N, C-alpha and C positions, 0 to 999 in steps of 0.2 A: 535865502538858502533854497536849493532845488529840491524837488520831491525825491530824487534819487539819494541826495545827501541826508535828507530827513529820514528816510527809509533805512539807510545804513547805520545812522545814529541810533535809531529805534532798535535794530537787530543787536547792535552792540550793547545797549542798555539792557536788553532782555537776557542776553548772554551772561552779562555780569550778575544780574539779579538772580538768574538760574544757578550760577555757580555759588553765590553767596547763600542761596537757600539750601544748599546741601547741608545735611547734618554734620556737626563737627564733634570732635572728642578733644577734651583738653588733657594735656600731660604736663603735670607740675612736679619737677624734680629739684629738690632743694630749694623751693621758693621761685624757681624760673619756670614760667609757663610757656608751652608751645601748643598751637591748635592745629589739628590736622582734619581736613575733610575727606569724605569718602573718596572722592576723585584722586586726591593727593596720595592717599594710602594705597589705593589700587593701582596707581601708576608707578609705586616704588619699585626699584630693580629687584629689591629682596622679597617683593610680594610673589607668592606662588600659590598653586593649588595644593591643598593637603586633604587627606582623608582621615576622618575621625571615626574609628570603628564603633565606638560606644559613646555616642553624644548624650550627655546627661539631660540637656534641655529637651531634645527632640525624642530621645529614647530609642534612636536607631542609628545606623551607620550614614554619615554625612560627609559631603565634600564642601570645602569652602576655599575662597581666595583669601590668603591671610599673610600677615607680616610677623616674623619672630618677635616676640615682645622684648626679649634681651636686646635686640638691635635698637630698639627705641630708648633703651636705658643706657646705652653705651656711653662711656666717657664721663659718667657721673660717679662721685664718691658718696657712699652711704654710711652712716653710722651703723654699727654692729646690730643694734636692736631695732632698725628700721623695718617698716612694712610698706607695702603699695596698697593704698586704699582705692578700691574700685567702686565708684558711686554710679548707680543706675538712675535712670529717668523716674522710676517709681519710688525712690527712696531706700532701695536696698544698697547696703554699703559692706562690701567683703573686705576683710583684712588678710592680705596675702603675704606670707613670708618672703623676704627679699631673695633668699637663697633659692627659693623654689621658682620665682618668676625670672630669675636671671640665669637658671640653668639651661645649658645648651646640649647636654648629654642625652641622646635618645635612648640610652640604656635605662634612664629613669623616666622623668616626665618633662616635657618642654612645652612652655606656653606660647601660644600663638594668638594674636589679635584677628579674629576673623572680621572681614568687612563685607557688608551687604552691598552687592552691585545693584544700583537703582534700575538698571536695564533688566536685570534678572533677579527680582525680589525673592527672598526666602519664603517658604510656607509659614503659615501662622503656627505658633506653638500649640502643642495639644491642650484643648480646652480653653485657649485664650484667643482674643480677636487681633493679636498682633504677632509679629515675628520676633526672633531673637535679636534682630538687627536694630540699628545699623552696625553696632560694634559688639562683639561677643568674644569673650576670652575662652578659648578651648585648649585642650591638652592632648598631645600625642606622645608616643614613646612606650616603652615596655611596661612602665609602671603608671601610665596615665589613669588606669582604673583605680589607683590608690588615692588620687586627688579627690578631696571631699566635694560633695554636691554642691555646697555653697561657695566653692572656689571656681565655679564655672559662671561668673556673672554675665548677664546679657543686658542688651539695651543700655550699655555703658555711656555715660556722659563725661566722666572725669577719671583719670588715674593720677593719684597724688602721693608722693612719699610722706609718711608720717612716722613719729616715734611708735614703738610697740604699744598696743593697747594698754598693757599693764603700767607703762611709764606715762602714757598720755591720760589715762584715767585711773588714778590711784584707788578710787572707790570700788574698783573691781577686784582689789587685791585680797589675798588670803594671809593669814598669819604667816610670817616667814619662819617661824618656829615649827611649823608643820613638817613632819618627816617627808623626805623626798619620794616616798612610796605611798603616801597618803592618797586615797582615791579622790579626795576633794581637789588635788593638784591636777590630776588627769581630767577631772570634770570641768575645771576652770579653763583648761586648753580647748576642750571640746566645746564648751560654751562660746568661747571667742571665735572659734571657727565656724560652728554650725548655727548658733543662736544670735550673736551680736550683729550678724549681717542684716537682720530684720528688726531685732528688739534692742531696747536700751535696758540697762540695770543700774539702779541708783542714779538715774538721769545720765548715766555715761554711755557713750556711743555716738555713732554718726547717722544710724539708720532712722527712717521715719515711717516705716512699714507696719510694725507691730507695737503693742503696748510695752511699757516698762515692766520688767519682770521681778521687781523687788518692792517698788513703792507705787502706790500706798500699800498694796498687798502682794506677797509672792505666791505663785501657784500652789506651793506645797501647803499654803494656809487655807485654800479653799477647794483643792482637789484631793480625794483619796489617792493613796499611792498607786493602786492599780489603774484608776482612771486617769491620772497624770501620765503614767507610762504609756497608756493606750492613746491618749491625746497627742503625745509627741509622736507616736509611731504613725498615726493617721487621724488627724483632727476631725475629719468628716465622719468618722466611726463614733465620735462622742457628741458633737454638735456641728451643724452645718447651716450656712446661710448665704445668700447671694454674693455678699461682698467678701467672703472668706478668701484669703490669699495664701495661707500656710499650707504647704504641700505635705503629702505623705512621704515618710522616709523608709524606703525598702531597707531589709536587713543587710543587704550588701553595701549600703551607703551609711547606715548607723545601726549597729547591732544591739541587741537587747542590753548587753553589758554596758555598752557606751551610754544608752539612755539612762541606765541606772547612775552612771557616773555624773551625768549632767544634773540629774535630780539631787544627787549628793551635794553638788555644788550650790544648787538653789537652796537646799535646806540649810547649808552652812551660812548662806549669805542672809537669810532671815534675821540672823543676830547681828548683821553688820549693815543695817540700813543707814542711809544718810541721815544725819541729825540725831542718831541714837548712840 
């Protein structure tokens, strides 16, 4: 084999290796899995530049090349109680309502999968040594600001359809006999959206970032009420250490009333620990 042929083979091999080395995201819909590389998503005909006026991760206005998430979900049928679980490389796992992620109406909020271009890497996240890439779920539309902070997952590795958390993990459940207006119901919903993305409860959940919040002990069992409220608002104001990952929650993302509702759910679940 001539040197020219050997050189051509080497270049082809390096090209293949470079392509394979690109970060991938897995999309599993109804048990069927597809994998997409950065390059494949950036090259899609529906990939376009979008502006996010109020980016939750970066705290400023940002611009991305992104693909409408609803387009990646096209053609699939979902049970009424399905959610889309977004798992990140750091163990974060958001549970996203299917009607929210499939919406295309800009009068509300529309989900886009932002893709980091390796040739134009994104800046590092504030206070972190990494960017939000390579895959970051962002929201645009008139009501994008109403989408909860934990519903903006970044560094996503997998998107998977799952049964709703209350069906998938019955140990999260509250007594069905509780009135529809009981604050514990609202607290459960907020907990699933804002807390289950990082924590487990009664060993239930997909996240691996924070500790279980009911076993062996529930935070209401070792925090005074005012201290727990303050800790949820801004953990660093109560105790801080180099490995802390829990962020502060500004009032426009989680009001004082909503924190109280989460605490009410936690207090309720003290009496519903697994094995008791």
